[in-house]
C-alpha positions in Angstrom: -30.4 175.2 152.1 -30.7 175.3 148.4 -26.9 175.0 148.0 -27.1 171.9 150.1 -30.2 170.5 148.3 -28.0 171.1 145.0 -25.2 169.1 146.4 -27.4 166.2 147.3 -29.3 166.1 144.1 -26.0 165.7 142.3 -25.0 163.0 144.7 -28.1 161.3 143.6 -27.1 162.0 139.9 -23.6 160.4 140.5 -25.2 157.3 142.1 -27.9 156.8 139.4 -25.1 157.2 136.7 -23.1 154.4 138.4 -20.2 156.9 139.1 -19.4 157.9 142.7 -17.4 161.1 142.9 -15.6 162.7 145.8 -17.1 166.1 145.2 -20.5 167.4 144.6 -21.4 169.8 141.7 -23.8 172.6 142.0 -26.0 173.8 139.3 -23.5 176.4 138.1 -21.1 173.5 137.3 -18.7 174.3 140.1 -17.6 171.9 142.6 -17.7 172.3 146.3 -17.8 170.5 149.7 -20.8 169.1 151.1 -22.0 171.1 154.1 -22.9 168.9 156.9 -24.7 170.3 159.8 -25.9 167.0 161.5 -23.5 164.3 162.6 -25.7 161.6 161.7 -26.1 162.8 158.1 -22.4 163.0 157.9 -22.2 159.5 159.0 -24.6 158.4 156.2 -22.4 160.4 153.6 -19.5 158.5 154.9 -21.0 155.1 154.0 -22.3 156.7 150.8 -18.9 157.8 149.5 -17.6 154.3 150.5 -20.2 152.8 148.2 -21.6 150.9 151.2 -25.2 151.8 150.2 -27.0 149.3 152.4 -25.5 150.6 155.6 -26.2 154.2 154.4 -29.8 153.3 153.8 -30.1 151.8 157.3 -28.5 154.8 159.1 -30.5 157.3 157.0 -33.8 155.6 157.9 -32.9 155.2 161.5 -31.7 158.8 161.9 -34.9 160.1 160.0 -37.1 158.0 162.2 -35.4 159.6 165.4 -35.6 163.0 163.9 -31.9 163.6 164.0 -31.7 165.1 160.4 -33.5 168.4 161.2 -30.8 170.3 159.1 -30.8 167.9 156.2 -34.4 167.1 155.8 -34.7 167.5 151.9 -31.3 166.4 151.3 -31.5 163.3 153.1 -34.8 162.4 151.3 -33.2 163.1 147.9 -30.2 160.9 149.0 -32.6 158.3 150.1 -34.1 158.4 146.5 -30.8 157.8 144.8 -30.0 154.9 147.2 -33.3 153.4 146.5 -32.6 153.9 142.8 -29.3 152.1 143.3 -31.1 149.0 144.6 -33.7 149.0 141.6 -36.5 150.6 143.7 -37.4 153.1 141.1 -41.0 153.5 142.2 -40.1 154.6 145.6 -37.3 156.8 144.1 -39.7 158.3 141.6 -42.3 159.1 144.5 -39.4 160.9 146.5 -38.3 162.9 143.4 -42.0 163.7 142.4 -42.7 165.1 145.9 -39.4 167.0 146.5 -38.6 168.2 143.1 -41.9 169.7 142.2 -41.3 173.1 144.0 -38.5 174.9 145.6 -35.7 173.6 143.5 -34.0 175.4 140.7 -35.4 174.3 137.3 -32.0 173.2 135.9 -31.4 171.0 138.9 -34.8 169.6 138.7 -34.4 169.0 135.0 -31.1 167.2 135.3 -32.5 164.9 138.1 -35.3 163.7 135.8 -32.8 163.2 133.1 -30.7 160.9 135.1 -33.8 159.1 136.4 -35.1 158.7 132.7 -31.6 157.2 131.8 -31.8 154.6 134.7 -35.3 153.6 133.7 -34.3 153.1 130.1 -31.3 151.0 131.1 -33.7 148.9 133.3 -36.1 148.6 130.6 -38.9 150.8 131.8 -39.5 152.6 128.6 -42.9 154.3 129.6 -41.4 155.6 132.9 -38.3 156.8 131.0 -40.4 158.9 128.5 -42.3 160.2 131.6 -39.3 161.5 133.2 -37.9 163.0 129.9 -41.3 164.8 129.5 -40.8 166.5 132.9 -37.6 168.2 131.4 -38.5 171.9 130.8 -35.2 173.5 129.7 -32.1 172.6 127.8 -29.6 170.7 129.6 -25.7 171.6 129.8 -23.4 169.8 127.6 -23.0 166.9 127.2 -26.3 166.1 129.0 -28.3 167.7 126.2 -26.8 165.6 123.5 -27.4 162.4 125.7 -30.9 163.5 126.5 -31.6 164.0 122.7 -30.1 160.5 121.9 -32.0 158.8 124.6 -35.3 160.3 123.3 -34.3 159.0 119.8 -33.8 155.7 121.3 -37.2 155.6 122.9 -38.7 156.6 119.7 -37.0 154.0 117.8 -38.0 151.3 120.3 -41.5 152.4 120.2 -41.4 152.0 116.3 -41.9 155.9 116.0 -39.3 156.0 113.1 -40.7 159.2 111.4 -40.3 161.2 114.7 -36.8 159.6 115.5 -35.6 160.7 112.0 -37.0 164.2 112.4 -35.0 164.4 115.8 -31.9 163.0 114.5 -31.8 164.5 110.9 -30.0 167.8 111.9 -27.4 166.8 114.6 -25.1 169.7 115.3 -21.4 169.2 115.7 -19.1 166.3 114.8 -18.5 164.8 118.2 -18.9 161.1 119.4 -22.7 161.8 119.8 -23.0 162.9 116.2 -21.7 159.5 115.1 -24.2 157.6 117.2 -26.9 160.0 115.8 -25.9 159.0 112.3 -26.1 155.4 113.3 -29.5 155.6 114.9 -30.7 157.7 112.0 -29.7 155.2 109.5 -31.3 152.2 111.5 -34.6 154.3 111.9 -34.5 154.8 108.0 -33.9 151.1 107.4 -36.8 150.2 109.7 -39.0 152.6 107.9 -38.1 151.1 104.7 -35.9 154.1 103.3 -33.0 151.7 102.5 -31.2 154.0 99.9 -31.3 157.1 102.1 -30.2 155.0 105.1 -27.3 153.4 102.9 -25.9 156.8 102.4 -25.8 157.7 106.0 -24.4 154.4 107.0 -21.9 154.4 104.3 -20.5 157.8 105.7 -20.3 156.3 109.2 -18.7 153.2 107.9 -15.8 155.1 106.4 -15.0 157.3 109.4 -11.4 157.3 110.7 -11.9 156.0 114.4 -10.1 157.7 117.2 -10.8 155.1 119.9 -12.0 151.6 120.3 -15.6 152.9 120.8 -15.7 154.5 117.4 -14.1 151.5 115.7 -16.9 149.2 117.1 -19.5 151.9 116.0 -18.0 151.8 112.6 -18.2 148.1 112.2 -21.6 148.0 113.5 -22.6 150.7 110.7 -20.9 148.6 108.1 -22.5 145.3 109.2 -25.9 146.9 109.3 -25.5 148.5 106.0 -24.2 145.2 104.5 -27.2 143.2 105.6 -29.7 145.9 104.4 -28.1 145.7 101.0 -28.4 141.9 101.2 -32.0 142.1 101.9 -32.5 144.7 99.3 -31.0 142.5 96.6 -27.6 144.3 96.2 -25.0 141.7 97.0 -22.1 143.7 95.4 -22.8 146.8 97.6 -23.3 144.6 100.6 -19.9 142.9 100.2 -18.0 146.3 100.0 -19.6 147.4 103.2 -19.0 144.1 105.1 -15.4 143.7 104.0 -14.8 147.0 106.0 -15.6 145.1 109.2 -12.5 144.3 111.2 -11.6 140.6 111.2 -10.8 140.6 114.9 -13.7 142.7 116.1 -16.9 141.7 117.9 -18.9 141.8 114.5 -16.5 139.8 112.5 -18.3 136.5 112.5 -21.5 137.9 111.1 -19.7 140.0 108.6 -17.6 137.0 107.3 -21.0 135.1 106.9 -22.5 138.0 105.1 -19.6 138.3 102.6 -20.0 134.6 101.8 -23.7 135.1 101.0 -23.0 138.2 98.9 -20.7 136.0 96.8 -23.2 133.2 96.8 -25.9 135.5 95.4 -24.0 136.0 92.3 -23.2 132.2 92.0 -19.7 132.7 92.9 -19.5 129.8 95.4 -15.9 129.4 95.1 -15.2 132.7 96.5 -18.1 132.3 99.0 -16.1 129.3 100.6 -13.2 131.6 101.5 -14.9 133.5 104.2 -16.9 130.6 105.4 -13.9 128.1 105.9 -12.3 130.8 108.0 -15.5 131.1 109.9 -16.1 127.5 110.6 -13.0 127.1 112.8 -14.2 129.8 115.2 -16.5 129.1 118.3 -19.2 126.9 117.4 -21.6 128.7 119.9 -21.8 131.6 117.5 -25.0 131.3 115.2 -22.7 132.8 112.3 -20.5 129.8 112.8 -23.1 127.3 112.9 -24.7 128.7 109.7 -21.4 128.7 108.1 -21.0 124.9 108.5 -24.3 124.4 106.6 -23.4 127.0 104.1 -20.0 125.3 103.2 -21.6 122.1 102.0 -24.4 123.9 100.3 -21.7 125.8 98.2 -19.6 122.7 97.6 -22.9 121.0 96.3 -23.3 123.9 93.9 -19.8 123.3 92.7 -20.5 119.7 92.1 -18.3 118.6 94.9 -20.9 116.1 96.2 -18.5 113.9 98.1 -16.9 116.8 99.9 -20.4 118.3 100.6 -21.5 115.1 102.2 -18.4 114.9 104.3 -19.0 118.5 105.5 -22.7 117.9 106.3 -21.5 114.8 108.3 -19.0 117.0 110.2 -21.6 119.5 110.9 -24.0 116.8 112.1 -21.4 115.6 114.5 -20.3 118.8 115.7 -24.0 119.9 116.4 -24.5 116.5 118.2 -21.6 116.9 120.4 -22.5 120.5 121.1 -26.0 119.5 122.0 -24.6 117.0 124.2 -22.5 119.6 126.2 -25.5 121.9 126.3 -27.7 119.2 127.8 -25.0 118.6 130.5 -24.7 122.3 131.1 -28.5 122.5 131.5 -28.5 119.7 134.1 -25.8 121.5 136.1 -27.4 124.9 135.8 -30.8 123.5 137.1 -28.9 122.0 140.0 -28.2 125.4 141.2 -24.4 125.0 141.4 -23.5 127.5 138.8 -25.6 130.5 140.3 -23.7 129.9 143.5 -20.2 130.1 141.9 -21.0 133.8 140.9 -21.2 134.5 144.7 -18.3 132.3 145.7 -15.8 133.9 143.4 -17.0 137.5 144.0 -17.0 139.1 147.7 -20.2 140.7 148.5 -18.5 144.0 149.5 -20.4 146.2 146.8 -24.1 145.8 146.2 -26.7 147.8 144.2 -26.2 149.7 141.0 -22.5 150.2 140.9 -21.7 146.5 140.8 -20.7 145.1 137.6 -19.6 141.4 136.8 -15.8 141.4 136.2 -15.2 137.7 135.4 -17.2 134.6 134.7 -17.1 131.6 136.8 -14.6 128.9 135.5 -17.0 126.4 134.6 -17.9 124.5 131.5 -21.4 126.2 131.0 -19.8 129.8 131.0 -18.9 129.5 127.4 -22.7 128.9 126.6 -23.9 131.7 128.4 -21.4 134.6 127.1 -24.2 136.3 125.1 -26.8 136.0 128.1 -24.4 137.3 130.6 -23.9 140.4 128.5 -27.6 141.1 128.5 -29.0 143.7 130.7 -31.6 141.4 131.9 -29.4 138.7 133.4 -27.0 141.5 134.7 -29.9 143.1 136.7 -31.2 139.7 137.8 -27.6 138.8 139.1 -27.5 142.1 140.9 -30.7 141.4 142.7 -29.5 137.9 143.7 -26.4 139.3 145.1 -28.2 142.0 146.9 -30.6 139.3 148.4 -27.5 137.2 149.3 -26.0 140.4 151.0 -29.1 141.0 153.0 -29.2 137.4 154.1 -25.6 137.6 155.3 -26.2 140.9 156.9 -29.3 139.5 158.8 -27.1 136.6 160.0 -24.5 139.3 161.5 -27.4 141.0 163.1 -28.5 137.8 164.6 -25.0 137.4 166.2 -25.0 141.0 167.3 -28.3 140.3 169.1 -26.6 137.5 171.1 -23.7 139.9 171.8 -26.3 142.6 172.9 -27.9 140.1 175.3 -24.6 139.1 176.9 -23.7 142.9 177.3 -27.2 143.3 178.9 -26.7 140.6 181.2 -23.2 141.6 182.1 -24.4 145.1 182.9 -27.3 143.9 185.0 -24.9 141.7 187.0 -22.7 144.5 187.6 -25.4 146.8 188.8 -26.9 144.2 191.2 -23.2 143.7 192.5 -22.6 147.4 193.1 -26.1 148.4 194.4 -25.6 147.2 198.0 -22.5 149.3 198.3 -24.2 152.2 196.8 -27.1 152.0 199.2 -24.8 151.6 202.2 -22.8 154.8 201.2 -26.2 156.7 200.6 -27.3 155.6 204.0 -24.3 156.9 205.6 -24.5 160.3 203.9 -26.7 162.6 206.1 -27.6 165.3 203.5 -30.4 166.6 205.5 -28.2 167.2 208.4 -25.6 168.8 206.4 -28.3 171.2 204.9 -29.5 171.9 208.4 -26.0 172.6 209.6 -25.4 175.0 206.8 -28.6 176.9 207.4 -27.4 177.2 211.1 -24.1 178.5 209.9 -25.9 181.1 207.8 -27.9 182.2 210.7 -24.9 182.6 213.0 -23.1 184.3 210.4 -25.8 186.8 210.0 -25.9 187.3 213.9 -22.3 188.0 213.9 -22.5 190.5 211.1 -25.4 192.3 212.7 -23.7 192.7 216.0 -20.2 193.3 214.5 -18.8 190.5 216.7 -15.2 190.6 215.2 -14.1 188.2 218.0 -16.4 185.5 216.8 -14.3 185.4 213.5 -10.9 185.3 215.4 -8.4 182.7 214.6 -7.6 180.1 217.3 -4.4 182.0 218.1 -6.0 185.4 218.4 -9.0 183.8 220.5 -6.3 182.3 222.8 -4.6 185.8 223.2 -7.8 187.3 223.8 -8.5 184.8 226.5 -5.1 185.4 228.2 -5.7 189.2 228.1 -9.2 188.8 229.8 -7.5 186.6 232.3 -4.9 189.1 233.2 -7.6 191.8 233.5 -9.4 189.8 236.0 -6.1 189.0 238.0 -6.9 190.4 241.5 -3.1 191.4 241.7 -3.7 194.0 239.0 -6.6 195.5 240.9 -4.2 197.0 243.7 -3.8 200.8 243.7 0.0 200.7 243.5 2.1 202.1 240.7 3.3 198.7 239.5 -0.2 197.4 239.1 -1.2 200.6 237.3 1.6 200.2 234.8 0.7 196.5 233.9 -3.0 197.5 233.6 -2.0 200.1 231.0 0.2 197.4 229.1 -2.7 195.0 229.1 -5.2 197.6 227.8 -2.7 198.4 225.1 -2.4 194.9 224.0 -6.2 194.5 224.2 -6.6 197.5 221.9 -4.1 196.3 219.4 -5.8 192.9 219.3 -9.1 194.4 218.9 -7.8 196.8 216.1 -6.5 193.8 214.2 -9.8 191.8 214.7 -11.9 194.8 213.5 -9.6 195.4 210.6 -9.8 191.7 209.4 -13.5 191.4 210.2 -15.2 192.3 206.7 -12.6 190.4 204.9 -13.0 187.3 207.0 -16.7 187.8 206.9 -16.7 187.8 202.9 -14.4 184.7 202.8 -16.8 182.8 205.1 -19.8 183.8 203.2 -18.1 182.6 200.0 -17.3 179.4 201.5 -20.8 178.8 202.7 -22.2 179.7 199.3 -20.0 177.2 197.7 -21.0 174.7 200.3 -24.6 175.4 199.5 -24.1 174.9 195.9 -22.2 171.7 196.4 -25.0 170.5 198.7 -27.6 171.5 195.9 -25.7 169.6 193.4 -25.3 166.7 195.7 -29.0 166.7 196.5 -29.8 166.7 192.7 -27.3 163.9 192.2 -28.9 162.0 195.0 -32.3 162.5 193.6 -31.0 161.2 190.2 -29.4 158.3 191.9 -32.6 157.5 193.6 -34.5 157.8 190.4 -32.0 155.7 188.6 -32.3 153.0 191.3 -35.9 153.0 190.7 -35.8 153.1 186.9 -32.7 150.8 186.2 -34.7 147.6 186.8 -37.4 149.0 184.4 -34.8 149.7 182.0 -33.3 146.4 182.0 -36.7 144.8 181.7 -37.3 147.1 178.7 -34.0 146.4 177.1 -34.7 142.7 177.6 -38.0 142.9 176.0 -36.6 144.8 173.0 -33.5 142.7 172.5 -35.6 139.5 172.9 -38.0 140.7 170.3 -35.3 141.2 167.9 -34.5 137.5 167.2 -38.1 136.7 166.0 -38.2 139.8 163.7 -34.9 138.9 162.2 -36.0 135.2 161.7 -39.1 136.6 160.0 -36.9 138.8 157.7 -34.6 135.9 157.1 -37.4 133.7 156.1 -38.8 136.3 153.7 -35.5 136.9 152.1 -34.9 133.3 151.5 -38.3 133.0 149.8 -37.4 135.9 147.6 -34.0 134.3 146.9 -35.6 131.0 145.9 -37.8 132.8 143.5 -34.9 134.9 142.1 -32.7 131.9 141.9 -35.3 130.0 140.1 -35.9 132.9 137.8 -32.1 133.2 137.0 -31.8 129.4 136.5 -34.9 129.5 134.3 -33.4 132.4 132.2 -30.1 130.5 131.8 -31.7 127.2 131.1 -33.9 128.8 128.5 -30.9 130.5 126.9 -29.3 126.9 126.7 -32.4 125.4 125.3 -32.7 128.1 122.7 -29.2 127.3 121.6 -30.0 123.6 121.6 -33.1 124.3 119.6 -31.2 126.3 117.0 -28.6 123.4 116.8 -31.4 120.9 116.4 -32.9 122.9 113.6 -29.5 123.1 112.0 -29.2 119.5 112.4 -32.3 118.7 110.7 -31.4 120.9 107.9 -28.1 119.1 107.5 -29.8 115.7 107.6 -32.3 116.8 104.9 -29.5 118.3 102.7 -27.4 115.1 103.2 -30.3 112.8 102.3 -30.7 115.0 99.2 -27.2 114.7 98.4 -27.4 110.9 98.8 -30.3 110.8 96.6 -28.8 112.8 94.1 -25.6 110.5 94.1 -27.9 107.5 93.9 -29.6 109.0 90.9 -26.4 109.9 89.2 -25.0 106.3 89.8 -28.2 104.6 88.5 -28.3 107.0 85.3 -24.6 106.1 84.7 -25.4 102.4 85.2 -28.5 102.5 82.8 -26.4 104.4 80.4 -23.6 101.8 80.2 -26.1 98.9 79.5 
């Protein structure tokens, strides 16, 4: 039982981690097949391994309610917890884990389960629950789980502003693997947030100079250099900031913000001409990036500092025009999003074959507003909301299919009842012609006669038709008056008849026991057949009495399914409307935030442009006054 529980626990691990594996892993780290003792549990695992989690849940709940999982009670509940977790029902999953993992399970398996539960809760944003799950881990986890657990604990401390505890946890990280690099980065972040910029600078500088072996480490190095550069900028060290920011790749995800920072590092030392170099590169990139938007204001600011008033005014005008056009496009996108069309395109382009935790958005709908929502779509909040919306849509479609199945069941039931009513008269006629009671009476009569034959040793009673005919001919000869004469010829014939009679009697006596056994065997088989026939007759009679009741019950149950499904569909549609409104609100709020930022930059550009015009007008007036 424990080995099976280990198997299912790790199945839940795989599910929680978003990775389905074809083998289970026991506590000793070795793989092995899942031992299935109940067919219904095997069916559940079939759907589970196919990543069809909803059918797996339905069959698991149905089999559990019908007590068809007696050999997999704990395993099925653990698997149900993992499946609930895949649909975001973390409270129900935690309740199952709390109950089943409290006792009777090896400590390392229990600890590993709580680790994955903590990981899922953190990814879903439930920080308190994640910390609660981590606190339940009693022993050190095997690698690489232990390193990831420590990192998760550090992230929770940083998110809760417990920087000193996070620093103490990350300060002496063993080894030089990928986790060590993440530990350095988080340690540097914790140092910066706690005000220890100089110490953090050394840590982030080391990480910003590593030789990356893969894209993951390259991105981490860029992120470290970016954090270090802006930490130096805030600390008033522009030269050091520029060195760190220039190490960020120009084609990486952090290049825009790095270019903006390099320009501000030059601007801090009044080298506006050099500051224009990264900013001019930046202004031609995607205008939706806040760094690009800020560069469009920084360029005319630097030109004004360089006394290029006319060029500065032109760039401010270009920025105002670009911001206005982008704001107009955002307004159009908001209108389309609030109409609900955009959210429907996520479902139209992606088949609802996979639901739950493992689903990930692979491609964006080809719509104008997609470019405005790139940042939002990458957030966990929107991804989880979209998963929930897809799951609800899947449930609604599934209920529609069930509604169609109810109609099929009703047709099947009607067809079966019609066939029953058509066959019933023929069956009743056949049963009326079968005299089972008479057959039983005849069998009992045969038994009595056979007992009498055996008691009297009447071998002639078991003679064959030929032998019985011969016996009759011999008796007839014996009774022939001609053979009663006292003459030699008659005496000779009498001797021969007696001889024939004796031979026949000898044969009958010799075959008597064998024939008696065979007849008793046939009678016994006949009795067994009559017993089976009588039992079948009783079953047929019972079926004839119960079948109409069963049809009525099935009709009642099938007829009651449609209202239940309609009620469920109505409830799902209500929740879908709420989820749709939430998703559309999140998307519209994101666009409004972008619009607000553009409006703010537009106002700044207008004020700066007005200041330039005032400065130009003042300079012209001073020049005119001087000429007089």
